[in-house]
N, C-alpha and C positions, 0 to 999 in steps of 0.2 A: 442299356444302349451303348453303341459303338463311336467312341470319340478318337481323335487324331491328337497326340500331345504335340508340342512344338518341337521336341527332339526328333521325331519319327520321320523316316524316310519312306516315300511310296516304293512299291514292288513294282519295276517294269520291265516287261519281256517284249522285247522286238525282234519279229520274225523277218528275216530277209532271206528270199528264196528267187532263184531265177526261174521263170517260166511256171510259176505257180498261179493260177488263175481263182478268182474269186469262187467259183464253182467247183473247185477241186476238193475241198474240205467239207466233213459232214456238217460243220455247224452253219455253212452256207448253203445248205441244202443237196450236198451230194449223198446219194444213198448207197454209191458202189465200192466205195473206200472207205475203210473205218480208220477214223483218227481219234480215238477215245480221250487221249490226252490233251490234244488240242482242244477239242470240244469241252472238256472239263474247264480249262483255262478261259474260253469264252464264255462258258455259262456263267463263270465267277467274276468275271472281269467286265472290261470294256470291248464290245466288237462292232470295228469300223465297218460301215455300209455304203460310203461315198467314197470312191476312189478316181482319180485322175493321173493319167500318164502322159508324158509329152512324147510325141512322134518324132523319131529321129529323122534327120535329113540327110541323104546320101547323093552326091552327085557324080555320076560316073565319067562325066567329062572333064578332060584334064587341059 
């Protein structure tokens, strides 16, 4: 079996991208674009499926 020792650290990869939608990657269902390396990371790790983003408020009046 697999076990984690007290001194081991987790491997964390955080992707931050501008204008990347959840449907833009193969691991989330896109069949038009090939993303094999990201798909492999998603299949071997945690894939988040519930996302929230706050809407910006812009007022043109001064």
